[in-house]
PASEBA-1860 file (N, C-alpha, C; in nm, 3 decimals):
! residues 254
1> MLSEQRYE> 12.534/7.888/6.175/12.615/8.017/6.104/12.707/8.057/6.242 ~ 12.799/8.134/6.160/12.938/8.156/6.223/12.901/8.294/6.306 ~ 13.016/8.320/6.405/13.009/8.435/6.452/13.016/8.571/6.381 ~ 13.106/8.549/6.290/13.115/8.658/6.227/13.003/8.679/6.169 ~ 12.959/8.602/6.104/12.826/8.615/6.037/12.679/8.685/6.097 ~ 12.717/8.629/6.195/12.580/8.681/6.339/12.629/8.804/6.350 ~ 12.744/8.849/6.366/12.778/8.995/6.411/12.782/9.105/6.290 ~ 12.757/9.042/6.202/12.720/9.134/6.070/12.575/9.162/6.053
9> KILALLEE> 12.514/9.036/6.086/12.357/9.097/6.091/12.334/9.171/6.206 ~ 12.376/9.141/6.308/12.328/9.205/6.475/12.350/9.361/6.393 ~ 12.516/9.422/6.341/12.497/9.556/6.350/12.432/9.570/6.190 ~ 12.398/9.522/6.111/12.279/9.579/6.036/12.174/9.597/6.083 ~ 12.157/9.520/6.120/11.985/9.550/6.223/12.005/9.670/6.314 ~ 12.120/9.732/6.378/12.116/9.860/6.468/12.115/9.934/6.367 ~ 12.184/9.930/6.242/12.229/10.058/6.158/12.067/10.084/6.095 ~ 11.982/9.993/6.075/11.875/9.968/6.061/11.772/10.075/6.147
17> KKSITVAE> 11.725/10.018/6.286/11.686/10.046/6.386/11.749/10.118/6.475 ~ 11.871/10.124/6.546/11.899/10.216/6.564/11.937/10.172/6.755 ~ 11.863/10.087/6.765/11.863/9.969/6.886/11.753/9.841/6.880 ~ 11.836/9.720/6.977/11.758/9.589/6.917/11.778/9.564/7.070 ~ 11.653/9.454/7.058/11.658/9.391/7.220/11.734/9.230/7.202 ~ 11.747/9.151/7.287/11.833/9.034/7.307/11.704/8.938/7.211 ~ 11.558/8.978/7.253/11.476/8.887/7.188/11.452/8.915/7.072 ~ 11.440/9.029/6.980/11.454/9.022/6.840/11.586/8.995/6.793
25> ITDLLGIS> 11.657/8.979/6.835/11.797/8.881/6.813/11.748/8.746/6.816 ~ 11.725/8.702/6.877/11.660/8.571/6.905/11.626/8.552/6.781 ~ 11.470/8.601/6.762/11.390/8.568/6.662/11.470/8.575/6.511 ~ 11.526/8.677/6.532/11.557/8.726/6.355/11.671/8.635/6.333 ~ 11.717/8.590/6.425/11.872/8.535/6.371/11.795/8.355/6.447 ~ 11.729/8.337/6.513/11.695/8.232/6.496/11.844/8.126/6.595 ~ 11.888/8.232/6.704/12.005/8.138/6.789/11.916/8.144/6.916 ~ 12.007/8.102/7.003/11.930/8.161/7.195/11.981/8.235/7.209
33> ESTARRDI> 11.924/8.281/7.331/11.950/8.428/7.441/12.075/8.409/7.454 ~ 12.112/8.298/7.512/12.235/8.276/7.607/12.376/8.354/7.443 ~ 12.338/8.292/7.359/12.396/8.317/7.235/12.408/8.462/7.201 ~ 12.309/8.519/7.192/12.281/8.623/7.149/12.332/8.792/7.253 ~ 12.282/8.734/7.394/12.379/8.819/7.480/12.550/8.808/7.468 ~ 12.616/8.719/7.425/12.702/8.657/7.409/12.753/8.740/7.274 ~ 12.706/8.740/7.227/12.723/8.857/7.057/12.736/8.996/7.095 ~ 12.621/9.046/7.168/12.619/9.199/7.209/12.739/9.213/7.275
41> TALDRAGR> 12.774/9.092/7.327/12.896/9.127/7.484/13.061/9.191/7.377 ~ 13.019/9.073/7.271/13.183/9.009/7.226/13.169/9.183/7.132 ~ 13.052/9.248/7.071/13.063/9.347/6.999/13.080/9.467/7.080 ~ 13.035/9.485/7.184/13.029/9.593/7.289/13.206/9.611/7.307 ~ 13.251/9.491/7.349/13.367/9.517/7.384/13.481/9.554/7.283 ~ 13.455/9.536/7.168/13.474/9.513/7.031/13.512/9.693/6.994 ~ 13.381/9.736/7.072/13.354/9.911/7.008/13.269/9.931/6.943 ~ 13.187/9.808/6.867/13.097/9.808/6.708/12.976/9.857/6.813
49> LTKVFGGA> 12.966/9.826/6.932/12.775/9.859/6.973/12.800/9.904/7.110 ~ 12.699/9.936/7.183/12.679/9.993/7.308/12.564/9.841/7.376 ~ 12.605/9.819/7.448/12.551/9.705/7.539/12.483/9.798/7.632 ~ 12.290/9.784/7.648/12.225/9.843/7.780/12.106/9.710/7.773 ~ 12.067/9.720/7.859/11.936/9.682/7.982/11.886/9.595/7.834 ~ 11.888/9.452/7.877/11.798/9.376/7.744/11.873/9.406/7.602 ~ 11.963/9.490/7.581/11.990/9.453/7.436/12.107/9.561/7.413 ~ 12.078/9.624/7.320/12.223/9.687/7.240/12.215/9.862/7.156
57> VTNDGSFV> 12.234/9.942/7.186/12.217/10.040/7.089/12.335/10.131/7.005 ~ 12.300/10.198/6.910/12.419/10.230/6.810/12.537/10.306/6.910 ~ 12.670/10.342/6.835/12.753/10.401/6.970/12.692/10.552/6.862 ~ 12.618/10.605/6.889/12.614/10.775/6.895/12.537/10.802/6.967 ~ 12.550/10.803/7.095/12.520/10.803/7.262/12.385/10.811/7.277 ~ 12.348/10.705/7.226/12.227/10.655/7.231/12.187/10.579/7.382 ~ 12.121/10.580/7.460/12.074/10.514/7.557/11.913/10.441/7.564 ~ 11.924/10.371/7.605/11.705/10.305/7.664/11.715/10.373/7.768
65> TQEPTVAQ> 11.608/10.454/7.783/11.585/10.500/7.883/11.435/10.466/7.954 ~ 11.374/10.402/7.887/11.238/10.367/7.903/11.261/10.230/7.990 ~ 11.196/10.173/8.038/11.184/10.070/8.171/11.062/10.012/8.160 ~ 11.076/9.890/8.124/10.958/9.765/8.162/10.847/9.811/8.310 ~ 10.733/9.753/8.271/10.664/9.794/8.368/10.664/9.686/8.472 ~ 10.653/9.668/8.606/10.650/9.563/8.715/10.595/9.435/8.651 ~ 10.527/9.448/8.570/10.377/9.345/8.543/10.497/9.230/8.448 ~ 10.568/9.380/8.338/10.657/9.274/8.245/10.753/9.200/8.293
73> KVEVHKAE> 10.826/9.262/8.442/10.961/9.207/8.473/10.907/9.094/8.568 ~ 10.793/9.084/8.604/10.799/9.022/8.780/10.830/8.844/8.728 ~ 10.802/8.823/8.601/10.797/8.672/8.523/10.936/8.622/8.448 ~ 11.012/8.776/8.440/11.144/8.736/8.398/11.254/8.667/8.450 ~ 11.306/8.554/8.424/11.447/8.532/8.521/11.368/8.487/8.667 ~ 11.245/8.452/8.687/11.164/8.475/8.801/11.259/8.376/8.909 ~ 11.280/8.236/8.872/11.388/8.136/8.998/11.506/8.224/8.999 ~ 11.565/8.253/8.926/11.693/8.327/8.969/11.672/8.425/9.087
81> KIRIARRA> 11.579/8.536/9.020/11.548/8.656/9.114/11.478/8.569/9.283 ~ 11.414/8.471/9.281/11.373/8.436/9.426/11.518/8.395/9.493 ~ 11.603/8.311/9.404/11.713/8.253/9.502/11.788/8.390/9.574 ~ 11.804/8.474/9.468/11.861/8.617/9.515/11.820/8.659/9.605 ~ 11.636/8.625/9.634/11.625/8.730/9.755/11.596/8.641/9.847 ~ 11.590/8.541/9.847/11.620/8.432/9.962/11.721/8.471/10.054 ~ 11.824/8.462/9.992/11.952/8.494/10.041/11.981/8.607/10.080 ~ 11.933/8.690/10.059/11.922/8.868/10.082/11.845/8.890/10.216
89> AELIEDQD> 11.702/8.786/10.203/11.616/8.797/10.353/11.703/8.748/10.438 ~ 11.780/8.670/10.458/11.898/8.560/10.526/11.926/8.691/10.611 ~ 11.990/8.765/10.526/12.068/8.818/10.571/12.059/8.960/10.665 ~ 11.894/8.994/10.692/11.810/9.043/10.792/11.802/9.020/10.951 ~ 11.858/9.024/11.040/11.871/8.985/11.182/11.758/9.102/11.229 ~ 11.692/9.071/11.344/11.593/9.080/11.404/11.625/9.252/11.434 ~ 11.727/9.265/11.461/11.788/9.440/11.520/11.815/9.503/11.431 ~ 11.776/9.493/11.289/11.816/9.582/11.171/11.693/9.664/11.148
97> FVYLDAGT> 11.756/9.793/11.104/11.649/9.878/11.046/11.686/9.865/10.868 ~ 11.577/9.826/10.784/11.642/9.841/10.717/11.518/9.893/10.578 ~ 11.598/9.952/10.492/11.525/9.973/10.383/11.485/9.922/10.265 ~ 11.418/9.870/10.192/11.370/9.806/10.114/11.309/9.888/9.963 ~ 11.397/9.912/9.860/11.448/9.945/9.728/11.286/9.916/9.629 ~ 11.241/9.996/9.601/11.083/9.942/9.518/11.178/9.797/9.383 ~ 11.136/9.729/9.336/11.200/9.684/9.225/11.116/9.497/9.226 ~ 11.102/9.455/9.202/11.100/9.265/9.142/11.158/9.176/9.215
105> TTGYMLEF> 11.287/9.200/9.238/11.385/9.086/9.360/11.364/9.132/9.432 ~ 11.374/9.272/9.490/11.304/9.277/9.644/11.192/9.241/9.661 ~ 11.109/9.277/9.580/10.970/9.214/9.614/10.932/9.087/9.643 ~ 11.042/8.961/9.558/11.035/8.824/9.582/11.107/8.817/9.736 ~ 11.195/8.914/9.836/11.242/8.886/9.928/11.109/8.883/10.081 ~ 10.984/8.930/10.029/10.900/8.962/10.088/10.847/8.800/10.153 ~ 10.851/8.685/10.027/10.802/8.578/10.102/10.881/8.513/10.229 ~ 10.985/8.624/10.269/11.081/8.522/10.300/11.065/8.609/10.471
113> LARTKASF> 10.997/8.758/10.487/11.006/8.797/10.609/10.949/8.838/10.685 ~ 10.815/8.675/10.680/10.691/8.681/10.800/10.727/8.676/10.917 ~ 10.835/8.641/10.943/10.894/8.586/11.061/10.991/8.668/11.103 ~ 11.031/8.782/11.060/11.107/8.870/11.126/11.114/8.981/11.208 ~ 11.170/9.033/11.333/11.152/9.165/11.380/11.207/9.284/11.348 ~ 11.236/9.246/11.245/11.280/9.380/11.201/11.195/9.497/11.143 ~ 11.257/9.628/11.212/11.135/9.732/11.129/11.226/9.772/10.942 ~ 11.115/9.832/10.878/11.118/9.835/10.714/11.074/9.970/10.707
121> VTNAVAHA> 11.187/10.067/10.604/11.081/10.135/10.509/11.146/10.109/10.388 ~ 11.037/10.151/10.316/11.070/10.129/10.156/10.961/10.238/10.109 ~ 10.988/10.270/9.963/10.939/10.363/9.887/10.901/10.246/9.785 ~ 10.779/10.157/9.803/10.710/10.064/9.728/10.609/10.040/9.815 ~ 10.489/10.122/9.739/10.357/10.085/9.801/10.303/9.962/9.865 ~ 10.337/9.840/9.707/10.323/9.696/9.729/10.416/9.669/9.861 ~ 10.533/9.678/9.815/10.629/9.643/9.933/10.517/9.668/10.036 ~ 10.479/9.759/10.074/10.482/9.816/10.217/10.317/9.732/10.298
129> QKLAAQGN> 10.244/9.680/10.215/10.088/9.635/10.192/10.161/9.545/10.225 ~ 10.240/9.426/10.179/10.241/9.346/10.177/10.267/9.296/10.310 ~ 10.441/9.341/10.343/10.519/9.362/10.524/10.401/9.396/10.596 ~ 10.281/9.484/10.571/10.211/9.535/10.724/10.080/9.425/10.715 ~ 10.054/9.307/10.623/10.001/9.264/10.607/10.054/9.098/10.678 ~ 10.158/9.095/10.695/10.255/9.017/10.728/10.255/9.028/10.906 ~ 10.244/9.178/10.961/10.278/9.216/11.070/10.413/9.277/11.100 ~ 10.463/9.322/10.997/10.588/9.328/11.027/10.554/9.525/11.019
137> RVFLIGGE> 10.665/9.616/11.090/10.666/9.725/11.115/10.724/9.783/11.012 ~ 10.657/9.885/10.964/10.684/9.929/10.802/10.665/10.090/10.791 ~ 10.739/10.156/10.737/10.704/10.307/10.663/10.703/10.336/10.552 ~ 10.589/10.374/10.490/10.592/10.405/10.367/10.657/10.549/10.357 ~ 10.786/10.571/10.246/10.776/10.706/10.248/10.665/10.778/10.139 ~ 10.710/10.904/10.180/10.619/10.985/10.068/10.654/11.087/9.938 ~ 10.549/11.119/9.852/10.630/11.180/9.725/10.565/11.137/9.623 ~ 10.592/11.153/9.479/10.532/11.094/9.367/10.526/10.971/9.309
145> LKSSTEAV> 10.431/10.915/9.315/10.411/10.734/9.283/10.450/10.726/9.122 ~ 10.541/10.651/9.061/10.602/10.611/8.960/10.483/10.491/8.894 ~ 10.404/10.491/8.759/10.313/10.401/8.766/10.375/10.269/8.760 ~ 10.473/10.261/8.631/10.556/10.220/8.600/10.599/10.080/8.698 ~ 10.668/10.157/8.763/10.806/10.106/8.853/10.680/10.048/9.021 ~ 10.563/10.125/9.025/10.519/10.127/9.131/10.616/10.178/9.219 ~ 10.706/10.284/9.190/10.817/10.333/9.320/10.760/10.490/9.357 ~ 10.756/10.524/9.496/10.753/10.669/9.529/10.888/10.763/9.505
153> IGAQAMEA> 10.927/10.863/9.405/11.011/10.937/9.399/10.992/11.077/9.402 ~ 11.112/11.134/9.433/11.052/11.289/9.451/11.184/11.322/9.513 ~ 11.130/11.487/9.556/11.191/11.533/9.676/11.149/11.532/9.806 ~ 11.015/11.506/9.787/10.972/11.492/9.888/11.017/11.341/9.976 ~ 11.092/11.257/9.911/11.075/11.145/9.922/11.248/11.128/9.976 ~ 11.301/11.212/9.885/11.442/11.218/9.944/11.467/11.264/10.065 ~ 11.377/11.391/10.122/11.367/11.449/10.225/11.381/11.373/10.346 ~ 11.241/11.263/10.305/11.241/11.193/10.428/11.299/11.099/10.487
161> LERYHFTK> 11.403/11.021/10.351/11.472/10.954/10.403/11.628/11.003/10.467 ~ 11.636/11.116/10.401/11.765/11.189/10.504/11.730/11.171/10.623 ~ 11.653/11.171/10.691/11.622/11.123/10.818/11.635/11.028/10.913 ~ 11.644/10.925/10.787/11.628/10.787/10.816/11.812/10.741/10.841 ~ 11.853/10.631/10.918/11.952/10.600/10.909/11.961/10.397/10.959 ~ 12.007/10.344/10.827/11.954/10.235/10.805/12.078/10.139/10.843 ~ 12.046/9.994/10.916/12.149/9.917/10.928/12.232/9.862/10.803 ~ 12.067/9.804/10.685/12.099/9.775/10.601/12.010/9.792/10.512
169> GFFGTNGV> 12.063/9.820/10.354/11.957/9.851/10.263/11.961/9.767/10.128 ~ 11.842/9.748/10.068/11.858/9.624/9.970/11.769/9.696/9.817 ~ 11.823/9.687/9.738/11.851/9.735/9.606/11.822/9.684/9.494 ~ 11.738/9.793/9.385/11.742/9.698/9.270/11.820/9.715/9.184 ~ 11.829/9.710/9.070/11.892/9.786/8.949/11.910/9.720/8.821 ~ 11.909/9.842/8.681/11.883/9.763/8.568/12.034/9.737/8.512 ~ 12.147/9.754/8.570/12.253/9.718/8.452/12.363/9.712/8.624 ~ 12.481/9.653/8.581/12.590/9.676/8.648/12.750/9.675/8.588
177> SKKEGFTT> 12.807/9.709/8.615/12.909/9.759/8.492/13.057/9.841/8.614 ~ 13.163/9.735/8.610/13.252/9.843/8.702/13.324/9.942/8.626 ~ 13.290/9.992/8.574/13.331/10.136/8.527/13.177/10.224/8.555 ~ 13.063/10.169/8.500/12.975/10.302/8.504/12.880/10.261/8.616 ~ 12.907/10.143/8.737/12.876/10.102/8.842/12.701/10.066/8.841 ~ 12.609/10.081/8.886/12.456/10.046/8.897/12.369/10.176/8.866 ~ 12.314/10.137/8.756/12.287/10.190/8.638/12.098/10.197/8.627 ~ 12.012/10.255/8.650/11.894/10.243/8.560/11.833/10.366/8.550
185> PDAGEAQV> 11.767/10.357/8.411/11.691/10.430/8.346/11.619/10.550/8.337 ~ 11.602/10.555/8.459/11.494/10.708/8.503/11.611/10.781/8.651 ~ 11.624/10.886/8.587/11.667/10.993/8.715/11.612/11.002/8.862 ~ 11.454/11.003/8.832/11.393/11.036/8.960/11.433/10.974/9.033 ~ 11.407/10.772/8.990/11.460/10.665/9.103/11.605/10.675/9.133 ~ 11.708/10.711/9.018/11.836/10.705/9.057/11.877/10.796/9.147 ~ 11.782/10.922/9.197/11.821/11.009/9.286/11.758/10.960/9.417 ~ 11.678/10.883/9.440/11.606/10.825/9.524/11.712/10.724/9.576
193> KRTAMRQC> 11.748/10.624/9.470/11.821/10.506/9.553/11.968/10.570/9.554 ~ 11.997/10.658/9.547/12.164/10.725/9.568/12.126/10.828/9.717 ~ 12.035/10.851/9.736/12.020/10.888/9.921/11.985/10.782/9.943 ~ 11.938/10.684/9.939/11.876/10.581/10.058/11.983/10.535/10.046 ~ 12.088/10.512/9.952/12.202/10.445/9.980/12.321/10.540/10.090 ~ 12.347/10.638/10.081/12.416/10.725/10.157/12.347/10.681/10.327 ~ 12.234/10.641/10.345/12.174/10.632/10.473/12.218/10.507/10.534 ~ 12.273/10.392/10.451/12.278/10.316/10.461/12.403/10.273/10.524
201> RMCCVLAD> 12.379/10.163/10.660/12.527/10.137/10.712/12.599/10.016/10.613 ~ 12.525/9.929/10.572/12.552/9.824/10.437/12.441/9.829/10.323 ~ 12.481/9.839/10.227/12.414/9.860/10.115/12.389/9.705/10.013 ~ 12.331/9.644/9.963/12.318/9.503/9.876/12.237/9.533/9.754 ~ 12.277/9.515/9.645/12.198/9.520/9.540/12.181/9.370/9.450 ~ 12.066/9.343/9.438/12.001/9.231/9.416/12.034/9.274/9.234 ~ 12.037/9.166/9.202/12.125/9.148/9.066/12.159/9.035/8.986 ~ 12.010/8.939/8.974/12.045/8.826/8.838/12.136/8.867/8.743
209> STKFGNIS> 12.247/8.755/8.683/12.336/8.774/8.626/12.337/8.835/8.474 ~ 12.219/8.857/8.440/12.164/8.936/8.304/12.206/9.072/8.286 ~ 12.175/9.124/8.417/12.224/9.278/8.439/12.340/9.281/8.407 ~ 12.450/9.222/8.424/12.614/9.238/8.444/12.659/9.289/8.321 ~ 12.712/9.382/8.301/12.752/9.426/8.159/12.701/9.500/8.104 ~ 12.503/9.556/8.155/12.455/9.658/8.082/12.430/9.772/8.166 ~ 12.400/9.851/8.085/12.441/9.979/8.123/12.331/10.083/8.097 ~ 12.291/10.117/8.166/12.117/10.228/8.175/12.127/10.387/8.169
217> AVTFAPFE> 12.079/10.467/8.137/12.084/10.579/8.133/12.175/10.651/8.274 ~ 12.118/10.587/8.369/12.181/10.701/8.478/12.261/10.620/8.585 ~ 12.362/10.690/8.678/12.444/10.588/8.731/12.377/10.578/8.890 ~ 12.354/10.533/8.995/12.274/10.579/9.109/12.412/10.568/9.197 ~ 12.508/10.478/9.173/12.597/10.456/9.302/12.740/10.350/9.181 ~ 12.874/10.370/9.258/12.988/10.372/9.205/12.976/10.137/9.270 ~ 13.031/10.094/9.163/13.037/9.920/9.177/13.059/9.932/9.344 ~ 13.213/9.975/9.392/13.240/9.954/9.514/13.154/9.991/9.570
225> SAVILTDR> 13.024/10.058/9.586/12.959/10.063/9.725/12.860/9.978/9.748 ~ 12.876/9.860/9.737/12.768/9.721/9.738/12.791/9.664/9.760 ~ 12.739/9.538/9.846/12.769/9.368/9.810/12.672/9.348/9.684 ~ 12.695/9.272/9.612/12.642/9.232/9.521/12.569/9.098/9.518 ~ 12.461/9.043/9.533/12.388/8.936/9.555/12.332/8.902/9.392 ~ 12.394/8.739/9.356/12.348/8.742/9.207/12.337/8.577/9.211 ~ 12.314/8.560/9.090/12.239/8.391/9.094/12.364/8.324/9.010 ~ 12.471/8.369/8.946/12.537/8.278/8.918/12.695/8.403/8.880
233> LTEGYQTG> 12.826/8.309/8.910/12.931/8.426/8.857/12.945/8.435/8.698 ~ 12.970/8.581/8.661/12.973/8.672/8.530/13.121/8.645/8.478 ~ 13.129/8.615/8.357/13.269/8.656/8.321/13.324/8.751/8.324 ~ 13.493/8.805/8.434/13.481/8.948/8.400/13.506/8.995/8.596 ~ 13.395/8.907/8.652/13.351/8.917/8.780/13.430/8.844/8.862 ~ 13.465/8.872/8.953/13.529/8.744/9.092/13.451/8.751/9.239 ~ 13.428/8.613/9.271/13.385/8.622/9.415/13.452/8.674/9.477 ~ 13.401/8.699/9.652/13.517/8.777/9.739/13.350/8.907/9.862
241> ERLLVCDQ> 13.456/8.978/9.867/13.348/9.045/9.974/13.234/9.132/9.918 ~ 13.276/9.147/9.761/13.169/9.253/9.720/13.065/9.175/9.635 ~ 13.087/9.012/9.619/12.984/8.981/9.525/12.989/8.866/9.575 ~ 12.836/8.823/9.617/12.832/8.721/9.714/12.688/8.640/9.555 ~ 12.781/8.486/9.539/12.690/8.450/9.416/12.585/8.314/9.518 ~ 12.461/8.305/9.457/12.337/8.255/9.557/12.382/8.136/9.484 ~ 12.378/8.009/9.620/12.394/7.869/9.514/12.292/7.808/9.528 ~ 12.222/7.778/9.394/12.113/7.706/9.419/12.069/7.551/9.504
249> DKAEGA> 12.123/7.476/9.483/12.143/7.383/9.563/12.112/7.428/9.714 ~ 12.187/7.499/9.790/12.128/7.571/9.917/11.999/7.611/9.917 ~ 11.986/7.746/9.808/11.873/7.774/9.815/11.693/7.644/9.755 ~ 11.739/7.550/9.676/11.653/7.427/9.673/11.650/7.380/9.818 ~ 11.731/7.354/9.836/11.747/7.271/9.981/11.669/7.326/10.152 ~ 11.724/7.476/10.112/11.648/7.547/10.187/11.496/7.516/10.269
END
């Protein structure tokens, strides 16, 4: 099937459904996931649709506001997330006071933190439990527990974070865009992320390559505000001070 034919089919599906996922495009058109993502990117650049986390929406101002649960996300792009998490953990030194954001990629960091002497603050109950079980010093901030992402959010959480001063912070994101920055579907989580990032001397965002170019409903930080750890270089982005590509060969040999 020619690319123009695929574009027309995707746009026809969007007109009918108003939103569509990469998985739906893959199944309905009988194409690979990478081809579906490239088609969405091409149509987004042409102004024919709006690319969002996991798919696309029509250009009528709609955005995906629902987020998959931790159980749904934990096995998605697992190898890439582990590679990123391993490299992120290598950045932590014994004297660091670290903020660890809720999320599946930050969760994979825990596998590599058993022998560190750093101290941790987190808004993820599961992260805190595992860190404590490993013998790490950990503080769990209080507030409202969001069931789908297992993150603590709300005014109490932000008030607690404002009292801390972190040497390093590690954050998850649903979307990465040079224009829109780092985005997430939930306003409450965005507020907590934004507050924590203000308290960090160094901010690191962990994002596998599928997050690049996606936009969720709420921006929590500008693109220039953090070092980005990812699994491979994405078109339109360059390696350098703000983009760290985690090498697969190094990760496998570590």
